[in-house]
Each structure stands twice: as structure tokens, then as C-alpha cells.
N, C-alpha and C positions, 0 to 999 in steps of 0.2 A: 221251829226252834232256830235253825241256821239263818233263816231270813230275818229273825228278830235282831241278830247281831249286826245286820247291815243298816240299822237305823241311821239316818232318816229315810232309807229306802222305803217306798210305799207301793211298789209294784208286786206282782206275783212272781213265782219261780219261772214261768215261761217267758215273761218280759225280761227277767234277769238273764236267762239263757240266751235271749235274742240279742243282747248287747254285743257290740264288736269286741273281739279279744285282741289284746296287744301281742305282737310277736315277741319272742324271747329277746331278740336284738334290740327292740324298742325299750323293753324294760331295762336291759343292760345299759343302753345309752342314757336313759334317765338316771339310773344309779350312778353312772360315771359323772354326769353333769352335777348331780347332787353332791357327790364326793368332792369334786373340784370346788363347788360353791362353799362347802364346809371348810375346806382348806383355806380358801380365800378369806372367809369370815374369820378364821382363827388368826391368820396373818394380820388382818385389819385390827382385831382385838389386841394382839401383841403390840402392834405399832402404836395404837392409841394409848396403851398402858405405858409404853416407853415415853411417848410424848408427854403424858401427864406427869410422869416422874421427872422428866427433864424440866418441865415448866415449874414444878414445885421446887426443884433444886435451884433453878435460876431465880425464882421469886424469893426464896430464902436468902440466896447470895445477895440479891439486890437489896433486900430489907436490911441485911447486915451492913452493906456498904453505905446505905442512906443513914443508918443509925450512927455509924462512925463519923460520917461527914457532919452530922448535926451536933456532935459532942464538942 
């Protein structure tokens, strides 16, 4: 039953037990790197959102200016 949850694992329990185990510090290091990557991703999303908003505002301002010049 427990091996079924490891799909697509196709080995048996002894093969699974023979796999190398990660040390606690390796797991913590990966978690730390993942956390930093998530923070960087959120910063990038925030910056993209701000850039999109600024572009829309400038586009709107430009359209208004062009409209006034053409009148």
C-alpha cells in the first residue's frame, strides 16, 4: 500500500531502502534555496505588475495627448 503512493516508482521495498538518503542539512539547504527562489519569483512578479501598470498609464496618457493634438 505504501509503495503504491510512490507511483511511478516501479521497484520493490528493498530497492527503495537501498537508495541513498539525504542528510538533514542537505534537505535544509534545498528548502532554503527554494524559499529564496520563491521570494525572488514574487519580487519579479511584483516588478512585472508595476511595469505593466506604468505602461498602461503611459499608454493612456500618450493616447490622451495625441487625441488633444489631433483636435
